[in-house]
Structures are given as structure tokens and as C-alpha cells.
N, C-alpha and C positions, 0 to 999 in steps of 0.2 A: 504494500500500500504506500509506504513512504517513497519508494522508487518511482511509482506512478505519479505521485504528487510532485516530486522534484522534477521529473521529466517534463511535466506540463506547466511548471511554474516558470515560464519564459517571460522575458521582457516584452511588454506590449506597449506600442506607441500610438495606436489609433483605437479610439473607443466610440461607443454609442453615447454621445454627449448627453442626450436626453434621459438616459437611464439614471435613476436616482439611487444614491447610496446613502442609507440612513446613518445618522450620527451614532446610533447604538451599534451598528455594524462596525464602524470605524473604531469606536471605543473597545469593541471586542478584540479587534486586531491589536490594539495597543495593550490590552490586558494580556494577550499572549506574549507580547514583547516584554512586558513587566515581569513575567515569570522566568525570563531567560537569565543565564549566568551573567554576572557583572564583575569586572575586575575589582578585587578588594571588597566586593558587595557594596560599593559606594552608590550605585544606581543614580548616576548623574544625568540620565536622559530625561528630557521633557518633550512634550508634543503639542503641536497646534493642529487642530482638525478643521478642514474646510469642505463643505459640500453645497455651498450656495454659488450660483453663477457670478454674483458680484465679487466675492472674495476669490473664487477660482480664477476669474479673469486677471485680477491683480497678481496672483501667483504665476499664472501662465506667462504673463508678459516678461517675467524675470528669468525664464528658463531657456536653455539651449537643448536641442534634441538631436540625437543620432549623428555623431561626428563623422562616421564613415559614409553616411548618405549625404554626400556633398551637394547634391541638387535638390535636397528636401529640407525645407525650413521648419518642419514640425507638423503636427496634426492640423488639418484644415478645420474651419468652423464646421461644427457638427461631429467632429472626431476628437474634440478636446476631452480630457479626463473629466469625470463628473465629481471627483473628490480628490483631496490631497491630505497627506499627513506630513507635516514639517517636523523633522527630528532635530532637536536642539540639545546642546551640551550645556549644562548649568555649571559655569566656571566657578561659582561660589561653593560648589560641592567638590569638584575636581578639575584641575587644569588639564589633565590628560584623560581622554576618553578611552584609550587603548583600543580594543576591538569591539567594545560594547555595541556601537552603532551598526556594525556589520552583522552581528548576531541578531540584533533586534530587527533590522531591515529585512533580512532573509526570513525571519519568523513571520513578520507581517505579510510578506509576499506569499508564503506558504498558506497562511490563513486566508488570504484573499483568493488564492487559487482554489482552496477547498470550498469556498463560498461561491465559486463560479465566476469570480472576478479576475481581472488581470491588472498588472501594475508595471511601473517603470521606476527604478531607483535613479534619481537624478542628482548629480553633484556639480553640474555646470550651471551655476546659479549666480545671478547678480545679487549677491548677499547683502551688500550695503543698501541697495535700493529696496530690496524686499524688507529688510529689517526696519527701514524708515517707513515704508508704506504701511506695514502692519503694526508699527509701534512696538517692536519687540525690545524688551529690556536689555540693557547693556551686558549684563552677566550671562545672557543666553546666546550661545554661538550657533548659527545655522550650520548643521552638519550635512544634511541631505534632505531631499524631498522625495516622497513616494507618491507618484501619480496613480490614481486608481479608477477603475470603471469596468464596464462590460466590454470585453475585447471585440474589436471590429476587424481584426486581422488574424491571419493564420501564421504561426511561427513554427518553423521546422528546424530541428537539430540535424546537422550533417557532419561528416568527418572532414577535416581540413584537407583540401586538395592543394598541391604545390602551386598551381597557377592562381588560385584564389587567396590562399593564406588565411589569416585569422579574421579578416574583415567581414562583418555581416553584410548582407546585401538583399535586394529585392529583385524578383523576376518581373517580367512584363505584366503579370497578373496581380502584382502587389503582394505576393507571398514572401514573407520575410524568412531568410535562411541564416542560421547561426552556426558557423563552423566550430567544432570542438576537437581538441587533440585526442588521439587514441589513448586508451587506458595504459597500454604498454609503453607509450611515449612519456608518461608522467610518473611512472613508478621506477625508482632507481633501486636496482638490485644490489644488495651488499654481497661482497665476495667472501 
């Protein structure tokens, strides 16, 4: 079951924008993240939830999407995420977040997938602009944003081909392909 969940928990960048994600659903994903391990059990992560078009638009305008898709500027109107979770590090709790945000983000993504949703973890953010726009306190550092919604695209895992390399791509039908290294290429055998 976990393998199936992980295999289908792919990054999604196009959504059915009109699909509503309730705040309680978003709170449930954060509750899953809350239960994750935390370095020194400091638990410095905080979250902002957005599921309204007005706030979503403010967040969307500060994001960059899919660096490898150079001719694509991001989701079109009607394909924007219908919700966001902004993950913050509370510097008054800890100056170093270690890997807490990665663990929490993947947990949220798995929870979203299990709920039939898709997501995209975004770190290419105009952080100063967003911090000012949303009036985020100085002690809270924007770490990443998870865009969420009902997926409007198909994402397929493939093996890396020498001519393609690691860059994800789309075919002429809009199917998104994500090349992954072979298992034997990432395990180092000890002698």
C-alpha cells in the first residue's frame, strides 16, 4: 500500500481550479505533519493555510513553476491550485530547521494523494514580497509552499534515458514525464 501511495504521489502543476479544498482537509494534512519526527523534538514548523481565491491569487503571483519547462510560465487561469499550505520556520524556536520541513512536506503530499488530491512543493518563491503581502511576522521564515488541488494532468515515472537525462518534460498531449534513476544506479555496494 505505501509503495502505491508513493508511486502516485507525483508533483502536479495543473489543477481543476474550481475544485474546493476545505480548511478541515488542509488542517488534517498539517496534523499528519505535526506527528512527524522533528530534530531535537523542537517542532519549529508553523503553517499558513489558504483556500480562498483572493489569498490564493496573492500567493500564486509570488511563485515560479517548473524550471525545466522553459516555454511554460505556470498553470493557466482555470488550472491554478485551489489551496496552499505555506510552511514556515519559527526562528524564535530554532535557527536551524534541519530536515524537518522535508519530512513534513512529503507527509503532507502523501496525505493529499491519499485524499485524491495532488500537490507541488515549491521553493522558488518571492519570499520578501509574499511575507509583506500576507503580513507574516519577522520571526517566521518562509521555507516552502505546497500547492494543492484536484490534479488536471497525468504524471508518469520513466527511467532516465541518456538522450533525455534527469529533466522532466511534457509530450505533445501534455502528459508530464519524470525520469528516475534505476535502483541499481543509486545503491552503492560495499566490498
